[in-house]
C-alpha positions in Angstrom: -272.3 95.2 109.9 -269.9 92.6 111.0 -269.5 92.9 114.7 -265.9 91.9 114.6 -264.9 94.9 112.7 -263.7 97.3 114.8 -262.9 101.1 113.8 -259.0 101.5 113.1 -258.3 98.3 111.8 -257.2 97.5 108.4 -259.8 95.9 106.2 -259.0 92.8 104.4 -260.4 91.8 101.2 -261.9 87.9 101.0 -259.4 85.2 100.0 -256.2 87.9 100.3 -253.7 88.5 103.1 -253.4 92.0 103.6 -249.5 93.2 103.7 -248.7 96.8 104.4 -246.5 98.7 101.7 -242.9 99.6 102.8 -241.7 103.1 101.9 -239.4 103.5 99.1 -235.4 104.6 99.4 -234.4 107.4 97.2 -232.0 106.1 94.0 -228.4 106.7 94.6 -226.3 108.2 91.5 -224.0 106.1 89.4 -220.8 106.5 91.3 -218.7 105.1 88.2 -220.1 107.7 85.6 -219.2 110.5 88.1 -215.8 109.3 88.8 -215.1 108.9 84.9 -215.7 112.5 84.3 -213.4 113.8 87.0 -210.6 111.6 85.9 -211.3 112.8 82.1 -211.2 116.0 83.2 -207.9 115.8 85.3 -206.3 113.9 82.5 -206.6 116.7 80.0 -205.8 119.2 82.8 -202.5 116.8 83.4 -201.9 116.9 79.4 -202.1 120.5 79.2 -199.9 121.1 82.3 -197.2 118.7 80.4 -197.5 120.2 76.6 -197.2 123.7 78.5 -194.3 122.8 79.8 -192.7 120.9 76.7 -191.9 124.0 75.1 -190.3 127.3 75.5 -189.5 130.4 73.6 -186.2 132.5 73.6 -186.9 136.1 72.0 -184.2 137.9 70.1 -183.3 140.2 73.0 -183.1 137.3 75.2 -180.2 134.8 75.8 -181.1 131.5 77.8 -179.4 128.6 80.1 -180.6 125.4 79.7 -180.5 123.1 82.5 -181.2 119.1 83.2 -181.7 118.1 86.5 -180.0 121.2 87.9 -176.7 120.8 85.4 -176.3 123.2 82.1 -176.4 121.5 79.2 -177.3 124.0 76.3 -176.4 127.9 76.7 -178.8 129.8 73.9 -177.1 133.2 72.5 -177.1 135.5 69.6 -176.2 134.5 66.1 -173.0 136.9 66.1 -172.0 135.9 69.3 -168.6 134.1 68.7 -167.0 135.0 72.1 -169.4 132.7 74.2 -168.2 129.4 72.6 -164.2 130.7 73.1 -165.5 131.3 76.8 -167.1 128.1 76.8 -163.7 126.0 75.4 -161.7 127.8 78.4 -163.7 126.8 81.1 -163.4 123.3 81.7 -166.9 123.1 83.3 -168.5 123.5 80.2 -166.2 121.9 77.8 -169.4 119.9 77.1 -172.1 122.5 77.0 -173.8 123.0 73.7 -173.7 126.8 72.2 -177.0 127.2 70.5 -177.0 130.2 68.1 -180.6 129.9 67.3 -183.4 131.7 69.0 -187.5 130.8 68.8 -189.6 127.8 70.1 -187.9 124.9 71.3 -188.6 121.9 73.0 -187.7 120.3 76.4 -188.2 117.7 79.0 -191.2 118.6 81.5 -190.0 118.9 84.8 -186.4 117.8 84.0 -185.4 120.6 81.8 -185.4 124.1 83.1 -184.8 127.5 81.3 -183.3 130.6 82.8 -183.8 133.6 80.9 -181.7 137.1 81.1 -181.6 140.0 78.4 -179.4 140.0 75.6 -179.2 144.2 75.8 -176.5 146.3 76.6 -176.4 147.1 80.4 -175.3 150.2 81.8 -172.9 150.5 84.9 -172.2 154.0 86.2 -169.7 154.3 88.7 -169.2 156.3 92.1 -166.8 159.1 92.2 -162.9 158.5 92.0 -160.1 160.4 92.1 -157.4 160.7 89.5 -153.9 162.4 89.5 -152.8 163.2 86.0 -149.1 162.8 85.0 -148.5 166.7 85.6 -150.3 166.3 89.3 -153.6 167.9 88.9 -155.9 165.9 90.6 -159.6 165.6 89.4 -163.0 163.6 90.8 -164.2 162.0 87.9 -167.5 159.7 87.2 -167.0 156.5 85.0 -169.9 154.6 82.7 -169.7 151.3 81.0 -171.9 149.2 78.8 -171.6 145.6 79.1 -173.2 142.5 77.8 -173.9 138.8 78.9 -171.8 136.7 76.8 -172.0 133.4 78.3 -175.4 133.1 80.1 -174.2 129.9 81.6 -170.6 131.2 82.7 -172.7 134.6 84.0 -175.7 132.4 86.1 -172.5 130.4 87.4 -170.6 133.4 88.4 -172.6 136.4 89.2 -175.9 135.4 88.8 -177.6 139.1 88.9 -177.6 142.1 87.2 -176.5 143.5 90.6 -174.1 141.8 91.4 -172.5 142.0 88.1 -172.4 145.9 88.6 -170.3 145.2 92.1 -168.1 143.0 89.7 -167.1 145.9 87.5 -167.3 148.5 90.3 -164.3 146.6 92.0 -162.3 145.6 89.1 -162.7 149.0 86.6 -161.2 151.7 89.2 -157.7 150.1 89.4 -157.5 149.6 85.4 -159.2 152.7 84.3 -157.5 155.2 87.1 -154.3 153.9 86.1 -154.7 154.5 82.5 -155.7 158.0 83.1 -153.2 158.7 85.6 -150.8 158.4 82.7 -152.2 161.3 81.0 -151.0 165.2 81.2 -154.4 167.1 82.4 -154.3 168.8 79.0 -154.5 165.4 77.1 -157.2 164.2 79.9 -159.2 167.3 79.3 -159.0 168.3 75.8 -157.4 165.2 73.6 -160.0 162.6 73.2 -158.1 160.8 70.9 -155.2 160.2 74.0 -158.3 159.9 76.4 -160.0 157.6 73.8 -157.0 155.5 73.3 -156.0 154.8 77.2 -159.7 153.9 77.8 -159.7 151.3 74.6 -156.6 149.7 76.7 -158.3 149.5 80.0 -161.4 147.8 78.6 -159.2 145.1 76.4 -157.4 144.8 79.9 -160.6 144.4 81.8 -162.2 142.1 79.1 -159.4 139.5 79.7 -160.5 139.0 83.2 -164.1 139.7 82.9 -164.0 136.5 80.2 -164.1 134.4 83.3 -167.5 136.2 84.5 -169.5 135.4 81.2 -169.7 139.0 80.3 -167.9 141.8 78.1 -167.3 145.5 78.2 -168.5 147.1 74.9 -167.9 150.7 75.7 -166.5 152.7 78.6 -166.1 156.9 79.1 -165.7 159.4 81.4 -168.7 161.4 81.5 -168.2 163.4 84.7 -165.3 165.3 85.6 -164.8 167.8 88.6 -161.7 170.1 89.0 -160.8 170.3 92.9 -161.3 174.1 94.1 -157.9 174.3 95.0 -156.2 173.4 91.7 -159.1 175.6 89.9 -157.1 179.1 89.3 -153.9 176.9 88.4 -155.6 174.7 85.8 -157.3 177.7 84.5 -154.0 179.7 83.6 -152.5 176.6 82.0 -155.7 176.1 80.0 -155.2 179.7 79.0 -151.1 179.4 78.2 -152.0 176.7 76.3 -154.6 178.2 74.4 -152.5 181.2 73.9 -149.4 178.8 72.4 -152.0 176.9 70.4 -153.2 180.6 69.2 -150.0 181.7 67.9 -148.8 178.7 66.1 -151.7 178.8 64.2 -150.5 182.6 63.6 -147.3 181.7 62.7 -148.9 178.9 60.1 -150.8 181.5 58.4 -148.6 183.8 58.1 -145.9 181.5 56.9 -148.9 180.0 54.2 -149.4 183.9 53.3 -145.7 184.7 52.8 -145.2 181.3 50.7 -148.5 182.2 48.5 -147.2 186.1 47.9 -143.5 184.6 47.0 -145.1 182.3 44.5 -147.5 184.8 43.4 -144.8 187.2 42.6 -142.8 184.3 40.9 -145.1 183.4 38.4 -145.8 187.1 37.7 -142.4 187.9 36.5 -142.5 184.6 34.8 -145.6 185.8 33.0 -144.0 189.3 32.3 -140.5 187.9 31.3 -142.5 185.1 28.4 -144.6 188.3 27.3 -141.9 190.7 26.9 -140.1 187.7 24.7 -142.8 187.2 23.4 -143.3 190.7 22.5 -139.8 191.5 21.3 -139.9 188.2 19.0 -142.9 188.8 17.1 -141.8 193.0 17.0 -138.4 191.5 15.5 -140.2 189.4 13.2 -142.4 192.5 12.2 -139.4 194.3 11.4 -137.5 192.0 9.3 -140.9 191.4 7.3 -141.0 195.3 6.7 -137.2 195.4 6.4 -138.0 193.0 3.5 -140.8 194.7 2.3 -138.8 197.7 2.1 -136.1 196.2 0.6 -138.8 194.5 -2.6 -139.5 198.3 -3.2 -136.6 199.7 -3.5 -135.3 197.1 -5.7 -138.2 197.8 -7.9 -138.1 201.8 -7.7 -135.2 203.0 -6.0 -135.8 206.4 -7.6 -139.3 206.3 -6.1 -138.4 204.4 -2.6 -135.9 207.7 -2.0 -138.6 210.0 -3.0 -140.8 208.3 -0.2 -138.4 208.2 2.6 -137.6 211.6 1.7 -140.9 212.7 2.1 -141.6 210.9 5.3 -138.2 212.5 6.7 -140.0 215.9 5.9 -143.3 215.1 7.4 -141.3 214.0 10.7 -138.8 216.7 10.9 -140.9 220.0 9.6 -143.6 221.7 10.7 -144.7 225.6 10.6 -142.0 226.5 13.6 -139.3 224.7 11.8 -136.5 226.8 10.9 -133.8 225.0 8.5 -130.2 226.8 7.5 -129.1 224.8 4.9 -127.1 225.4 1.3 -128.8 225.6 -1.4 -127.3 222.8 -3.0 -127.9 220.9 0.2 -129.3 217.3 -1.4 -132.0 216.9 1.6 -133.7 220.1 -0.2 -133.3 218.9 -4.1 -137.0 218.2 -3.9 -137.8 221.9 -3.1 -135.9 223.4 -6.0 -136.5 222.4 -9.6 -135.2 218.9 -9.2 -132.7 217.1 -8.2 -129.4 218.3 -9.2 -127.9 216.6 -12.2 
């Protein structure tokens, strides 16, 4: 054993220098390959976002306001909506706004074009209680309801913005117009004459729609759905209604009696005409029959006068003489010549 060999020292092979091994470092992942996938993911996500913001859908029960950078460029309404274009032309702010009557899938510029949708269905407004004073000074507490719809969504969004504000606007303008119209009616017309009430409410709705056109909405129907009579007026109103009903009943009875009398008179006149016509016809027939009989008798008498005299005498006997008849005549009387030996020569 080599004396120079010491325990713990590295052994060297002959002819080679000994070098210690260095520890290997772990391999790092490929950073560019990973970044590529992340970039592709974000590109796909961005494309999906852009595509999803490039289209919008307007359903049949919706209207829409289309803005570009906050400015209204287009409104989408129902196909039968002709009022929108009229309101569009009257408002100088919307003269360049397009009124589109087609719905469905539509294109928009992402992040530049925004779409605001509202319902195209009828909306209902119910008022608070209000007092009216009819023409004959009868007071009532009434509640009204109205149905309205959005005619021009752009004007609606610019003027009102929400359905709540629209109902507040209706509450503000409806009372004065409707109550003024109803106050022109009598209490009887207000309570019982539906045609009169409908006429004044239609006039009120027409006046209201003129002022509501600048708000982008329109009333479709308006009516009184609840009427409360103050306690102080109940008895007088009841008596008045009773009197009115009695007057109407009396008028109906009078008209019925008049119709009955006219019918009876017409019937009597027709009966008299029928009887007169029948009598005239029967007398005509009888006269014609008598004339025919006389003609027959005359013809028979002219052919055999003696036989005709004999036959007429026998008929006379049959009609004047029976078992109880007593005649006091001279023996030579011509009436009895057929009871003797023959006619007197």
